[in-house]
C-alpha positions in Angstrom: -0.2 0.0 0.1 2.8 2.2 1.1 4.5 1.6 -2.3 1.1 2.7 -4.3 0.9 5.9 -2.4 4.6 6.7 -3.0 4.4 5.9 -6.9 1.0 8.0 -7.0 2.8 10.8 -5.3 5.8 10.8 -7.6 3.4 10.6 -10.9 1.5 13.6 -9.3 4.7 15.3 -8.5 5.6 14.8 -12.1 2.7 16.1 -13.6 2.6 19.2 -11.6 6.6 20.1 -12.4 5.4 19.9 -16.2 2.6 22.4 -15.6 4.7 24.7 -13.7 7.9 24.3 -15.8 8.5 27.5 -17.6 8.7 26.7 -21.3 12.0 27.2 -23.1 11.3 30.2 -25.4 12.8 33.1 -27.9 14.2 36.1 -27.0 15.2 38.8 -29.4 17.6 41.7 -28.9 17.5 44.7 -31.3 19.9 47.6 -31.4 20.6 50.2 -34.2 23.9 50.9 -35.9 26.1 54.1 -35.6 26.2 54.0 -39.2 22.7 55.4 -39.2 22.3 57.9 -36.4 23.7 58.3 -32.8 21.0 60.5 -31.3 18.5 59.5 -28.7 15.2 58.3 -30.6 11.6 57.8 -29.5 9.2 55.4 -31.4 7.4 52.1 -31.6 10.0 49.2 -32.0 8.6 46.4 -34.1 9.6 43.0 -34.4 8.5 40.8 -37.4 8.3 37.3 -38.8 7.5 35.8 -42.1 7.0 32.5 -43.5 8.6 33.2 -46.9 11.0 35.8 -48.6 8.5 36.8 -51.2 8.6 40.4 -49.4 10.3 41.6 -46.4 8.4 40.7 -43.3 7.4 44.8 -42.9 5.5 44.5 -46.0 3.5 41.1 -45.0 1.6 42.6 -41.9 -2.1 42.4 -42.0 -5.2 41.5 -39.8 -6.2 39.1 -42.8 -5.9 35.3 -43.2 -2.5 35.6 -44.9 -1.3 37.6 -41.3 2.3 37.4 -40.4 3.4 37.4 -36.7 4.5 40.9 -35.2 5.4 42.2 -31.8 5.8 45.8 -30.6 7.2 48.0 -27.5 7.2 51.5 -27.1 11.1 53.2 -26.8 12.3 56.6 -25.4 15.4 57.9 -25.8 17.0 54.7 -27.6 20.6 55.0 -28.6 23.2 53.1 -30.3 24.7 51.6 -27.0 21.3 50.1 -26.0 19.5 46.8 -26.5 15.9 46.4 -26.5 15.0 42.7 -25.7 11.7 41.0 -27.1 10.6 38.1 -24.8 7.3 36.5 -23.9 6.3 39.4 -22.0 5.8 41.6 -25.1 2.4 41.7 -26.8 2.0 40.4 -30.2 -0.4 39.7 -33.0 -1.5 37.1 -34.1 0.3 35.2 -31.5 0.3 37.1 -28.4 3.5 36.0 -27.0 6.8 34.9 -28.6 6.2 31.6 -26.8 3.3 30.8 -28.9 5.4 30.6 -32.2 5.3 27.4 -33.9 8.4 25.6 -34.7 9.7 26.4 -38.3 11.6 28.4 -40.7 11.0 32.5 -40.3 12.5 35.6 -42.0 12.8 38.1 -39.1 13.1 41.9 -39.2 13.0 44.8 -36.8 12.0 48.2 -37.6 11.6 51.3 -35.6 8.8 53.7 -36.2 10.4 57.2 -35.0 8.3 59.5 -33.0 8.8 63.2 -32.7 7.8 65.4 -29.9 4.9 68.2 -30.3 4.2 70.8 -27.9 0.3 71.3 -28.6 -1.5 74.6 -27.8 -3.6 72.6 -25.7 -0.7 72.6 -22.9 0.1 68.9 -23.6 3.4 67.3 -24.8 2.9 64.2 -27.0 5.3 61.7 -29.2 3.7 61.0 -32.5 5.2 60.1 -35.9 5.4 63.0 -38.2 4.3 62.1 -41.8 7.3 62.6 -44.0 5.7 62.4 -47.6 4.7 58.7 -47.6 1.0 59.3 -46.1 1.5 57.7 -42.7 2.8 54.4 -43.9 5.0 53.1 -40.8 6.5 50.4 -43.2 8.0 52.9 -45.6 8.2 56.0 -43.7 11.3 58.0 -44.5 13.8 58.2 -41.5 12.3 54.8 -39.8 15.1 52.6 -39.2 15.0 48.8 -40.1 17.3 45.6 -40.1 17.7 43.3 -43.2 15.4 40.0 -42.9 17.2 37.3 -41.0 16.5 33.7 -41.7 15.8 31.7 -38.7 14.6 28.3 -37.5 12.5 28.0 -34.2 13.0 24.7 -32.6 10.8 23.2 -30.0 12.0 23.3 -26.7 15.2 24.9 -27.4 16.2 28.3 -26.0 17.2 30.7 -28.3 18.7 34.1 -28.4 18.8 36.2 -31.7 20.3 39.5 -32.1 19.2 42.1 -34.9 20.9 45.4 -35.8 18.9 48.0 -37.6 21.6 49.4 -40.0 19.3 50.8 -42.8 17.2 54.0 -42.8 14.3 54.8 -45.3 15.3 57.4 -47.6 13.4 60.4 -48.3 10.6 60.6 -51.1 10.9 62.7 -54.2 8.0 64.8 -54.6 5.9 64.9 -58.0 6.9 67.1 -60.5 4.5 69.6 -62.1 3.4 68.9 -65.7 0.9 70.7 -68.3 -1.8 69.3 -66.7 -1.1 68.7 -63.2 0.3 71.1 -60.8 1.2 70.4 -57.0 0.9 73.0 -54.3 1.8 73.0 -50.6 1.1 75.6 -48.0 1.7 76.7 -44.7 -1.5 76.5 -42.5 -1.5 79.2 -39.7 -4.5 77.3 -37.8 -2.6 74.0 -37.9 0.9 75.5 -37.0 -0.5 77.3 -33.9 -2.4 73.8 -32.7 0.5 71.7 -33.3 3.4 74.1 -32.0 5.2 73.9 -35.4 5.1 74.5 -39.0 2.2 72.3 -40.4 1.4 72.1 -44.2 -1.5 71.3 -46.4 -1.1 70.0 -50.0 -2.8 69.3 -53.2 -2.7 68.0 -56.6 -4.6 70.1 -59.4 -6.0 68.9 -62.6 -6.2 72.0 -64.8 -9.0 71.9 -67.5 -8.4 72.1 -71.2 -7.5 75.6 -72.2 -6.5 77.0 -69.0 -3.7 78.9 -70.2 -5.5 80.1 -73.4 -8.4 81.5 -71.5 -7.0 83.6 -68.5 -10.2 85.4 -68.3 -12.0 82.1 -67.2 -12.8 81.2 -63.8 -13.7 77.6 -62.8 -16.2 75.6 -60.6 -14.1 73.2 -58.0 -14.4 69.5 -57.6 -12.7 68.3 -54.6 -11.8 64.7 -54.3 -11.5 63.6 -50.8 -9.7 60.3 -49.8 -6.5 58.6 -48.6 -3.3 60.3 -49.1 -2.7 60.8 -52.7 1.0 61.1 -53.7 0.0 62.5 -57.0 -3.0 63.1 -59.1 -4.7 59.7 -59.8 -6.4 58.2 -62.6 -5.3 60.5 -65.3 -2.7 59.5 -68.0 -1.8 61.4 -71.2 -0.5 58.2 -73.2 -2.0 54.8 -73.9 -1.0 51.8 -71.6 2.5 50.9 -71.5 2.7 47.9 -74.0 5.4 46.1 -72.3 3.4 46.2 -68.9 3.3 42.6 -67.7 -0.4 41.7 -66.6 -1.0 41.2 -62.8 -4.2 39.5 -61.2 -6.2 41.3 -58.8 -7.5 38.7 -56.1 -9.9 41.5 -54.8 -12.0 41.5 -58.0 -11.0 38.1 -59.7 -9.5 40.2 -62.6 -6.5 39.4 -64.9 -4.4 42.5 -66.3 -6.0 44.9 -64.0 -2.9 47.2 -63.6 -3.5 47.4 -67.6 -7.3 48.3 -67.2 -6.1 51.0 -64.6 -3.9 52.6 -67.2 -6.6 52.3 -69.8 -9.2 53.9 -67.7 -6.8 56.7 -66.8 -6.0 57.3 -70.7 -9.7 57.3 -71.4 -10.2 59.7 -68.7 -7.6 61.8 -70.3 -9.5 61.6 -73.7 -12.6 62.4 -72.2 -11.4 65.5 -70.0 -10.1 66.9 -73.6 -13.4 66.6 -75.4 -15.3 69.7 -76.5 -18.6 68.9 -74.6 -16.8 67.9 -71.6 -17.4 70.8 -68.6 -14.2 72.7 -67.6 -13.4 72.2 -64.1 -10.9 72.6 -61.6 -10.1 68.8 -59.9 -8.3 68.6 -56.9 -6.9 65.9 -54.4 -6.0 67.2 -51.1 -3.1 66.0 -49.2 -3.7 66.4 -45.1 -1.9 63.7 -43.3 -1.6 64.0 -39.8 0.8 62.7 -37.0 -2.2 60.2 -36.5 -3.3 58.9 -40.3 -2.8 59.6 -43.8 -5.5 62.3 -43.5 -7.4 64.3 -41.2 -10.8 63.5 -41.9 -11.3 67.0 -42.8 -13.1 68.3 -39.8 -11.9 69.9 -36.4 -10.8 67.5 -33.8 -9.7 67.6 -30.2 -6.6 65.7 -30.9 -5.9 66.7 -34.3 -6.7 70.3 -34.4 -8.6 72.5 -36.9 -8.3 70.5 -40.1 -11.8 71.4 -41.1 -11.3 75.0 -40.8 -7.8 74.8 -42.3 -9.0 73.1 -45.3 -12.1 75.1 -46.2 -11.0 78.7 -45.0 -7.3 78.3 -45.9 -6.5 75.7 -48.5 -9.4 75.9 -50.7 -9.5 79.9 -51.0 -5.6 79.5 -51.6 -6.3 77.2 -54.7 -9.0 79.1 -56.0 -7.0 82.1 -56.0 -4.0 80.6 -57.5 -5.9 78.8 -60.2 -8.8 80.9 -60.8 -11.6 79.2 -59.2 -14.9 80.8 -58.7 -14.5 81.3 -55.0 -18.2 80.9 -53.9 -19.9 77.8 -52.3 -22.2 77.1 -55.2 -19.4 76.2 -57.4 -17.8 73.7 -54.8 -18.5 69.9 -54.9 -17.4 67.2 -52.6 -17.1 63.4 -53.5 -15.0 60.5 -52.5 -15.3 56.9 -51.4 -14.9 55.0 -48.0 -12.7 57.6 -45.8 -13.4 60.0 -48.5 -17.1 59.5 -48.6 -17.4 59.9 -44.9 -15.4 63.1 -45.3 -17.5 64.4 -48.3 -20.6 64.1 -46.4 -19.2 65.4 -42.9 -17.8 68.5 -44.5 -21.0 69.3 -46.3 -22.8 69.0 -42.9 -20.3 70.8 -41.0 -19.7 73.7 -43.5 -23.2 73.6 -45.4 -23.2 77.1 -47.0 -19.3 76.5 -48.3 -20.1 73.6 -50.9 -23.3 72.8 -53.0 -23.3 68.9 -53.2 -21.4 65.8 -51.8 -21.1 62.5 -53.5 -20.3 60.0 -50.7 -19.7 56.9 -51.7 -19.2 53.5 -49.4 -18.7 56.1 -46.3 -17.2 55.2 -43.2 -19.6 54.7 -40.3 -22.2 57.6 -40.7 -24.6 56.4 -37.9 -22.6 55.1 -34.7 -25.7 52.6 -33.8 -24.1 50.8 -36.7 -20.4 51.5 -36.2 -19.5 48.6 -38.6 -21.4 45.7 -36.5 -21.1 47.5 -33.3 -23.9 50.0 -31.7 -21.4 52.1 -29.4 -24.4 53.6 -27.3 -26.1 50.2 -26.4 -23.6 47.4 -27.0 -21.4 46.7 -24.0 -18.3 45.4 -25.9 -17.1 46.0 -29.4 -15.2 42.6 -29.7 -17.9 40.0 -28.6 -21.4 39.4 -29.1 -23.4 39.3 -26.0 -24.0 35.7 -24.7 -24.1 34.2 -21.1 -22.1 31.2 -21.9 -20.6 31.7 -25.6 -17.7 33.7 -26.7 -18.6 34.7 -30.2 -16.3 37.4 -32.1 -18.0 40.4 -34.1 -16.8 40.1 -37.6 -14.8 42.9 -39.1 -14.4 42.2 -42.7 -16.2 39.9 -45.3 -16.4 39.2 -48.9 -19.5 39.6 -51.0 -20.6 36.1 -49.8 -20.3 36.7 -46.5 -17.2 34.9 -45.9 -15.3 36.6 -42.6 -11.5 37.2 -43.1 -11.0 38.9 -39.5 -12.7 40.0 -36.8 -12.9 43.4 -34.6 -10.9 42.0 -31.9 -8.2 41.2 -34.2 -7.8 44.3 -36.1 -7.6 46.0 -32.8 -5.1 44.0 -31.4 -3.0 44.1 -34.3 -3.3 48.2 -34.0 -2.2 47.7 -30.4 1.1 46.3 -31.4 1.7 48.9 -34.0 1.2 51.7 -31.6 -0.3 52.5 -28.2 -2.1 55.7 -27.4 -4.1 55.6 -30.9 -0.9 55.8 -32.5 -1.0 52.9 -34.7 -1.8 54.9 -38.1 -4.7 52.4 -38.6 -8.3 52.6 -39.1 -9.9 52.1 -35.8 -7.3 54.6 -34.2 -7.7 57.5 -36.6 -11.7 57.4 -35.8 -10.5 57.7 -32.2 -8.0 60.2 -32.9 -10.8 62.3 -34.8 -13.8 61.8 -32.8 -12.5 61.6 -29.1 -12.2 64.1 -26.4 -8.4 64.7 -25.7 -7.2 62.8 -22.6 -5.3 64.0 -19.7 -1.9 63.0 -21.5 -2.9 65.0 -24.7 -3.8 61.8 -26.7 -7.4 60.8 -27.7 -9.6 59.2 -25.1 -10.2 55.5 -25.8 -13.8 54.5 -27.2 -13.2 51.2 -25.8 -10.4 49.3 -23.8 -7.9 48.3 -26.7 -7.4 44.7 -25.2 -10.9 43.9 -24.0 -13.2 45.9 -26.1 -15.3 47.2 -23.5 -17.0 50.5 -24.7 -16.7 53.6 -22.9 -20.2 55.2 -23.2 -19.2 58.6 -21.9 -16.8 58.7 -25.0 -19.5 57.4 -27.1 -21.7 60.4 -25.8 -19.1 62.9 -27.1 -18.9 61.2 -30.6 -22.5 61.4 -30.8 -22.6 65.0 -30.2 -19.8 65.9 -32.4 -19.3 63.3 -35.3 -22.5 61.2 -35.6 -23.4 62.3 -39.0 -27.0 61.1 -38.9 -27.7 62.2 -35.3 -26.5 65.8 -35.8 -28.6 66.2 -39.0 -31.7 64.6 -37.2 -30.9 67.2 -34.3 -30.2 70.0 -36.4 -32.3 69.4 -39.3 -34.8 72.5 -38.5 -31.5 74.6 -39.0 -29.5 72.6 -41.4 -32.4 71.2 -43.7 -32.8 74.1 -46.1 -28.9 74.9 -46.3 -28.4 70.9 -47.4 -31.8 70.6 -49.6 -30.5 68.6 -52.7 -26.8 68.4 -51.6 -26.8 65.0 -50.0 -25.9 61.9 -52.5 -24.9 58.6 -50.8 -24.0 55.4 -52.6 -23.1 51.9 -50.9 -22.8 48.2 -52.0 -25.3 46.0 -49.7 -22.2 43.5 -49.0 -19.6 46.2 -48.2 -16.6 44.3 -46.9 -16.9 46.5 -43.6 -20.6 46.4 -43.3 -20.6 50.0 -43.8 -24.1 49.7 -45.6 -25.7 49.1 -42.4 -25.3 52.9 -41.4 -26.3 53.7 -44.7 -29.7 52.1 -44.0 -30.3 53.9 -40.7 -29.2 57.3 -42.6 -31.7 56.5 -45.4 -34.6 55.9 -42.9 -33.9 59.4 -41.7 -33.4 61.3 -44.7 -36.8 59.8 -46.1 -38.3 60.8 -43.1 -37.5 64.3 -43.4 -40.1 67.1 -44.3 -40.0 71.1 -44.2 -37.8 70.4 -46.3 -37.2 67.0 -47.6 -33.9 66.4 -48.1 -34.1 65.9 -52.0 -31.1 63.9 -52.5 -30.1 60.3 -53.0 -29.5 57.0 -51.5 -28.7 54.0 -53.8 -27.2 50.2 -53.2 -25.2 47.9 -55.4 -26.5 44.6 -55.4 -24.0 42.4 -53.9 -21.3 45.1 -54.6 -18.4 45.0 -52.4 -16.6 48.3 -51.1 -16.4 50.7 -52.7 -19.3 50.7 -54.9 -19.9 54.3 -56.0 -23.4 54.4 -57.6 -22.7 52.9 -61.2 -25.2 50.3 -61.8 -24.1 49.6 -65.2 -20.5 48.6 -64.7 -18.7 46.1 -62.2 -17.1 47.7 -59.3 -13.4 46.9 -60.4 -14.3 49.5 -63.4 -16.8 52.1 -61.7 -14.2 52.9 -59.0 -11.8 53.9 -61.7 -14.3 56.8 -62.8 -14.9 58.8 -60.0 -13.5 62.2 -61.7 -16.1 61.7 -64.4 -19.3 60.2 -63.2 -20.6 62.7 -60.8 -20.1 65.3 -63.5 -23.6 65.2 -64.8 -25.4 65.5 -61.6 -23.1 68.5 -60.7 -23.9 70.2 -64.0 -27.6 69.8 -63.1 -26.9 71.2 -59.7 -25.3 74.1 -60.9 -28.0 74.9 -63.6 -30.7 74.6 -61.1 -28.7 76.6 -58.0 -26.4 78.9 -59.4 -27.1 82.6 -58.1 -28.7 85.0 -60.8 -25.5 87.2 -61.2 -23.4 83.9 -61.4 -20.8 83.2 -64.0 -22.0 80.5 -66.1 -19.9 81.6 -69.3 -16.4 82.3 -69.0 -15.4 78.6 -68.2 -17.9 77.3 -71.1 -15.6 78.7 -73.7 -15.9 77.2 -77.1 -13.4 75.1 -78.9 
């Protein structure tokens, strides 16, 4: 009997020892070389792994099904004689810890996303990544430090220590050059410079109409395209497609040779732009990156400053003065898709008399009761559906058949790896940076706990009062209705990848309920259309998305004819050929 008890205890001890024994794991030490600098550097240090060498690990990071592992930590005052160590305690995605990495071969790389210090007019000091001409892309931002990819093998149960040296620095980006058709401007914004405590600039790419130089007497209406940071004017090409261009395949659209299609559409627009009957406009794509994202969302914000006022009252008048715009609200029109769709509608709502119509395609959530699949006012958690005994993730991305590629929790956890304090430069963080009140440290207050998804309903109420476009319209329709009559046009696919159609449904319900006045605009949906359907019922999405610059022109011309003041200039820009 004693022998049996002894053997039982021995087995039990062994089992307990196995459970409590600390797993042998991987540690990675990261430093940077004196060859690329010796100053104290602040930023977000990222450690990335990839299963293949097709591209560097820094170009393979995503939240989708092809996600590759990444881990991140904040660093302050890092110097060449310091080493930062990644161990099991450093949070990562999709594996939360290095200890979870499966055995196998990997390519590993480190990158330091450099932060600068800003002394805000609010009295706060914050550290953020300055845009350096790339449109806030952490993996290609000039000045960021990185290491060359290193091939390693992780072995089961073997303690490993790896050292990486960042000895590369991303070089500056060359700014685009002017052409006879496209001009580029950059202007200092006094409003933004005051807020950020340093010189801040706004930019734009301007497409000139045919005959601009030959008709100095002409003044032109203005079409303002909103969207993500444009490195140059897009969708305009003066030559046919490159005959030597190798066709590529678009996984998103299932189309072979999509690169050739894009060039052909750009060339076709150039030809259309030159036709005698095509209206003469100025078309601009604006650049307004912030230290939080590739653009500002074109509205005033507690944490980003007065971008709405800066764009509307500084940039737009500057462009109109330089390139002979009409300079009046009836002659300005807004359009864009996704982020640009929200911006077009938001700017029209926030500045109703300064613009004469918006065409908002697949807009980011315009009713926060449908903040994608979350109701930020009623739901308790953004990551999981309410359930007593089951934990079900809220989806965040689907295809047109409803197949889910990622979830709310996954998107947000990746952002948390890329940057704390809303500094990831990604989608959910920029909504926070735009909509949230400023916190005690000067960074945006969280709409929800980034780890758990628990919603802060006090922050949600601030969002509601200031940026929930449906709520603002409903709350203020008595004042806004007449100013916005006929100006609101919204388009969305009913299978939008990010479930943005749900908010459009709610907005449509309100708009159709309006009276005194009725809104007199348009809301339309694309059957089984994904992001970013823009109102074209005749062509597939992969074609229509390339025609933003021309597809709303007939509606804009109709609007001008119906609303221009009696003394408006309707002739100088209609010169004959």
